[in-house]
C-alpha positions, -999 to +999 in steps of 0.1 A: -109+284-077-123+251-065-121+221-091-133+197-063-165+181-069-195+178-043-190+147-025-211+119-037-208+084-024-212+063-059-191+086-076-164+086-053-167+048-051-162+049-089-131+069-085-117+047-062-126+016-084-111+032-111-079+042-093-075+004-084-081-007-118-054+014-128-031+003-104-037-032-110-026-024-148+004-006-144+018-012-111+038-047-106+048-039-073+013-034-059+001-068-079+031-087-060+022-073-029-016-078-034-010-115-043+012-121-012-015-102+008-041-127+001-019-155+013-008-137+042-047-129+052-053-166+048-023-175+069-033-154+097-069-173+100-049-203+105-022-195+132-028-201+166-029-168+183-051-141+199-074-120+176-053-088+189-022-106+173-043-114+142-057-080+139-018-065+144-011-088+115-040-081+094-035-041+097+000-041+093-005-063+061-030-038+046-010-010+056+018-021+031-009-022+004-019+014+013+014+027+017+024+011-020-008+029-033+005+061-020+040+055-030+024+047-066+006+081-064+037+101-055+056+084-084+024+093-111+026+131-098+064+132-100+061+118-136+035+144-143+058+172-137+088+160-152+101+135-174+135+144-174+159+136-146+158+160-118+175+151-082+145+162-063+121+140-085+146+111-076+145+120-039+105+121-037+102+088-057+133+071-033+112+085+000+082+069-013+099+037-016+113+040+019+079+045+032+070+008+017+102-006+027+097+004+062+061-008+062+073-041+050+096-042+075+071-034+102+048-062+088+079-089+089+086-076+125+051-083+138+050-115+123+084-128+139+070-111+172+037-129+170+050-165+160+080-163+185+061-150+215+024-160+208 
């Protein structure tokens, strides 16, 4: 059985915007990272470095938001499966958080390298 609807650009965009709206309402971590990203993206335009370095900073900054969205999706699925404490559910959520932490560390390292060596 396939419950996947046929691809439709406008409907899929509507689904994506619905997901963004939900995340903005319910996920404080994403809201905080989005606010930081706005300031970080603005700062990228003002630093004196190459276009390549700016693209690296922009890409790793957006990567943090993408990984946070995926982490939120994992957390929602885990919560759907069980509300009770389960070691595997905790592990799944912890691994998602680790992915977010790694993406933030990567972004910070890129900033340090760009600022020190540019």
